[in-house]
C-alpha positions as CSV (number, residue, x, y, z in Angstrom):
1,X,0.0,0.0,0.0
2,X,2.8,2.5,0.9
3,X,4.8,1.6,-2.2
4,X,1.8,2.3,-4.4
5,X,1.2,5.6,-2.7
6,X,4.9,6.4,-3.1
7,X,4.8,5.7,-6.8
8,X,1.6,7.8,-7.3
9,X,3.2,10.7,-5.5
10,X,6.3,10.3,-7.6
11,X,4.4,10.5,-10.8
12,X,2.4,13.6,-9.6
13,X,5.6,15.4,-8.5
14,X,7.3,14.6,-11.9
15,X,4.2,15.8,-13.7
16,X,4.0,19.1,-11.8
17,X,7.7,19.7,-12.3
18,X,7.4,19.0,-16.0
19,X,4.5,21.4,-16.3
20,X,6.3,24.1,-14.4
21,X,9.4,23.7,-16.7
22,X,7.5,23.6,-19.9
23,X,5.1,26.5,-19.2
24,X,7.7,28.6,-17.2
25,X,4.9,29.1,-14.6
26,X,6.4,28.3,-11.2
27,X,3.3,29.0,-9.1
28,X,2.8,25.2,-8.6
29,X,6.2,24.7,-7.0
30,X,5.1,25.1,-3.4
31,X,2.5,22.4,-3.9
32,X,5.1,20.2,-5.5
33,X,7.4,20.8,-2.5
34,X,4.6,19.8,-0.2
35,X,4.1,16.6,-2.1
36,X,7.8,15.9,-2.1
37,X,7.7,16.2,1.7
38,X,4.8,13.7,2.0
39,X,6.7,11.4,-0.4
40,X,9.8,11.6,1.8
41,X,7.7,10.9,4.9
42,X,6.3,7.8,3.3
43,X,9.8,6.6,2.3
44,X,10.9,7.1,6.0
45,X,8.0,5.0,7.1
46,X,8.9,2.3,4.6
47,X,12.5,2.3,5.9
48,X,11.3,2.0,9.5
49,X,9.1,-0.9,8.6
50,X,12.0,-2.7,6.9
51,X,14.0,-2.0,10.1
52,X,17.3,-2.4,8.2
53,X,18.6,1.1,8.8
54,X,16.3,2.7,11.3
55,X,18.5,5.8,11.4
56,X,17.8,6.8,7.8
57,X,14.1,6.3,8.4
58,X,14.2,8.9,11.1
59,X,16.3,11.2,9.0
60,X,13.8,10.9,6.2
61,X,10.9,11.7,8.5
62,X,12.8,14.7,10.1
63,X,13.7,16.1,6.7
64,X,10.1,15.6,5.4
65,X,8.7,17.5,8.3
66,X,11.0,20.4,7.5
67,X,10.1,20.3,3.8
68,X,6.4,20.1,4.5
69,X,6.7,23.1,6.9
70,X,8.5,25.1,4.1
71,X,5.9,24.1,1.6
72,X,3.1,25.3,3.8
73,X,5.0,28.5,4.7
74,X,5.4,29.4,1.1
75,X,1.7,28.9,0.3
76,X,0.5,31.1,3.2
77,X,0.6,34.8,2.2
78,X,2.2,37.2,4.6
């Protein structure tokens, strides 16, 4: 289930990035950043479930929380 969600988020992020590059309209980048953060969070959970390298799972989750915060912060107007 998590792998399927990870693949779906990857496709959405690549599509948003491609649209931004082709149209030169970078208004969608904060949303893409938010989705990358969610994707990284899911990858951290997958790593923790594997229990091979628990440290990198925690690093992924910590980095994803920061990226999600930055994505939300850029969407909210001052």
